[in-house]
C-alpha positions in Angstrom: 0.0 0.0 0.0 1.5 3.3 -1.1 1.1 6.0 1.6 3.3 8.6 0.1 1.7 11.5 -1.8 3.4 14.2 -3.8 1.8 17.2 -2.1 -0.6 18.2 0.6 -3.5 18.7 -1.8 -3.3 15.2 -3.2 -2.8 13.8 0.3 -6.3 15.1 1.3 -8.1 14.2 -1.9 -11.3 12.3 -1.3 -11.1 12.8 2.5 -12.5 16.3 3.1 -16.2 17.0 3.5 -18.3 19.8 5.0 -19.1 19.5 8.7 -16.3 17.0 9.5 -14.3 17.0 12.7 -10.5 17.7 12.2 -7.8 17.3 14.8 -4.8 19.6 14.1 -1.6 18.8 16.0 1.0 21.2 17.4 1.5 23.5 20.3 1.6 27.2 19.8 3.4 27.4 16.4 5.5 24.4 17.1 4.7 21.2 15.2 1.7 22.6 13.4 0.7 20.9 10.1 0.8 24.2 8.2 0.9 22.7 4.7 -2.0 20.4 5.3 -4.1 23.1 7.0 -3.5 25.4 4.0 -4.6 22.6 1.7 -7.8 22.3 3.7 -8.3 26.1 3.3 -7.8 25.9 -0.4 -10.3 23.0 -0.8 -13.1 25.3 0.3 -14.6 22.7 2.7 -16.7 24.4 5.4 -18.6 24.0 8.7 -15.6 22.3 10.3 -15.2 21.4 14.0 -11.5 21.7 14.7 -9.8 20.2 17.7 -6.5 22.0 18.5 -4.7 23.3 21.6 -4.9 26.7 20.0 -5.7 28.3 16.6 -2.4 29.6 15.6 -1.8 33.3 15.6 -3.3 35.9 13.2 -2.3 35.0 9.6 -0.6 31.7 10.5 -1.8 28.1 10.8 -5.5 27.5 11.6 -6.1 31.2 11.7 -6.1 31.1 7.9 -9.2 28.9 8.1 -10.8 31.4 10.4 -10.2 34.1 7.9 -12.2 32.2 5.3 -14.9 31.3 7.8 -14.5 27.6 7.2 -14.4 26.7 10.9 -17.8 26.5 12.7 -16.6 25.3 16.1 -13.3 25.1 17.9 -12.5 22.6 20.7 -9.5 24.2 22.3 -7.5 25.0 25.4 -5.6 28.3 24.7 -6.8 31.0 22.4 -5.2 34.1 23.7 -2.8 34.8 20.8 -5.4 35.1 18.1 -7.4 38.3 17.8 -9.5 37.0 14.9 -10.5 34.0 17.0 -11.6 36.3 19.9 -13.5 38.7 17.5 -15.5 35.8 15.9 -16.3 34.2 19.2 -17.4 37.5 20.8 -19.6 38.3 17.8 -21.3 34.9 18.0 -19.8 33.7 14.7 -17.7 30.9 16.2 -18.6 28.2 18.7 -16.1 27.4 21.3 -15.8 24.3 23.6 -13.2 25.4 26.0 -11.1 22.8 27.9 -8.3 22.9 30.5 -5.2 21.9 28.7 -4.6 18.6 30.5 -8.3 17.7 30.0 -8.1 18.3 26.3 -5.0 16.2 26.0 -6.7 13.3 28.0 -9.9 13.6 25.9 -7.8 13.1 22.8 -5.7 10.3 24.3 -8.9 8.6 25.5 -10.5 8.8 22.1 -7.5 7.1 20.5 -7.5 4.4 23.2 -11.2 3.6 22.6 -12.3 5.1 26.0 -15.6 6.9 25.6 -15.4 8.9 28.8 -13.4 9.4 32.0 -13.5 11.3 35.3 -11.3 14.1 36.4 -11.2 16.6 39.3 -10.2 19.4 37.0 -13.1 21.8 36.5 -15.3 20.7 39.4 -17.3 23.6 40.7 -16.5 25.9 37.8 -18.1 26.9 34.5 -16.4 24.0 32.9 -18.7 21.6 34.9 -22.0 23.1 33.6 -24.1 20.5 32.0 -21.7 17.6 32.8 -22.1 14.7 35.1 -20.4 14.8 38.5 -19.7 11.7 40.5 -18.2 11.1 43.9 -15.3 8.7 44.4 -13.7 8.2 47.8 -15.3 11.3 49.1 -14.1 13.5 46.3 -16.1 15.0 43.4 -15.1 14.2 39.8 -16.3 15.6 36.5 -17.1 13.3 33.5 -15.4 14.3 30.3 -16.0 12.6 26.9 -13.2 11.2 24.8 -12.6 12.8 21.3 -12.4 10.9 18.0 -12.2 12.8 14.8 -12.9 12.2 11.1 -9.4 13.4 10.2 -6.2 14.2 12.1 -3.4 16.3 10.5 0.0 16.0 12.1 3.5 17.4 11.6 6.6 15.2 12.2 10.3 15.8 11.9 11.0 12.5 10.2 8.9 9.7 8.8 9.3 6.7 6.6 7.3 5.4 3.7 5.4 3.0 6.0 4.1 6.0 7.9 6.2 5.6 11.1 6.8 9.1 12.6 9.4 10.8 14.8 8.6 14.2 16.4 11.1 16.7 17.8 10.8 18.4 21.2 7.6 20.4 21.8 6.1 19.0 18.6 5.4 15.9 20.6 2.9 17.7 22.8 -0.4 16.9 20.8 0.7 15.3 17.5 1.3 11.7 18.8 -2.0 11.4 20.6 -4.0 13.0 17.8 -2.4 10.6 15.3 -4.2 7.8 17.1 -7.6 9.5 17.6 -9.1 9.8 14.1 -10.5 7.6 11.3 -7.8 8.9 8.9 -4.5 10.4 9.9 -2.5 12.4 7.3 1.1 13.3 8.2 3.4 15.9 6.8 7.1 15.3 7.5 10.2 17.4 7.1 12.3 14.4 6.1 11.0 11.2 4.4 13.2 8.1 4.4 12.7 4.5 3.1 10.9 2.0 5.4 13.3 0.2 7.7 15.7 3.1 8.0 14.2 4.5 11.3 15.4 3.0 14.6 12.3 1.2 16.0 13.1 2.5 19.5 12.9 6.1 18.3 9.5 5.9 16.6 6.7 7.8 18.4 3.8 7.1 16.1 3.7 3.6 14.5 2.8 3.5 10.8 -0.4 1.6 11.4 -2.0 4.9 12.5 -1.0 6.8 9.5 -2.9 6.4 6.2 -1.1 9.1 4.1 2.1 11.0 4.2 3.7 13.9 2.4 7.2 15.3 2.6 7.2 19.1 3.0 10.8 20.0 3.8 12.2 21.9 6.8 9.5 23.7 8.8 9.5 27.4 9.2 10.8 28.3 12.7 8.2 30.8 13.6 8.2 32.8 16.9 4.9 33.8 18.5 6.4 36.7 20.5 9.7 38.3 19.5 10.9 40.1 22.6 14.0 42.3 22.3 15.6 45.0 24.3 18.0 47.7 23.2 21.7 46.9 23.6 23.7 49.4 25.6 25.9 51.7 23.5 29.4 50.4 23.0 
């Protein structure tokens, strides 16, 4: 089975449809599947529910799908760096299911493991608990959270092989590995593609069985969310 596609557009052919749920990996601007998210934008698909820790920053990453109004709902943890996100939400143009970051990560992991729901103390007695079941275990209250399983996951890896095995680098391991397990179809973009068998099995983070399609995109742009500088003292 050939999993390798020549570009992001062809890697998504036949998969995209209106109203689908998409998981998008990465943390901040690290490890985001930028080529694949741009291909989703270019396809014109709309009414999407997107699961992502954040929505990029203005003009980068998932924010480009907000610009074209293709996202109907975000399931997220951190949205503070995106003015467009805030504007659309406050105007009632974008639905938001807000999650504590650890809860979001566990919801994704649970979905990938076939666990429909779990209990956590995080959020008990807060707005997060509204409308959710609360149970008591050993004298403590716990909130029930549902696992998440998407139609499509797009992930970015540092290196992959033609069988779909993936290796991530540093912070890019935050959400990408668990999202790769939690969708009907996972499409990966990799910076470096090598023949099957070349990766050390002990170094593989996502086994190829989870990855249906893969595209090589070259070295990722090293973007910085905040560039903080201070004037140097005169020599």
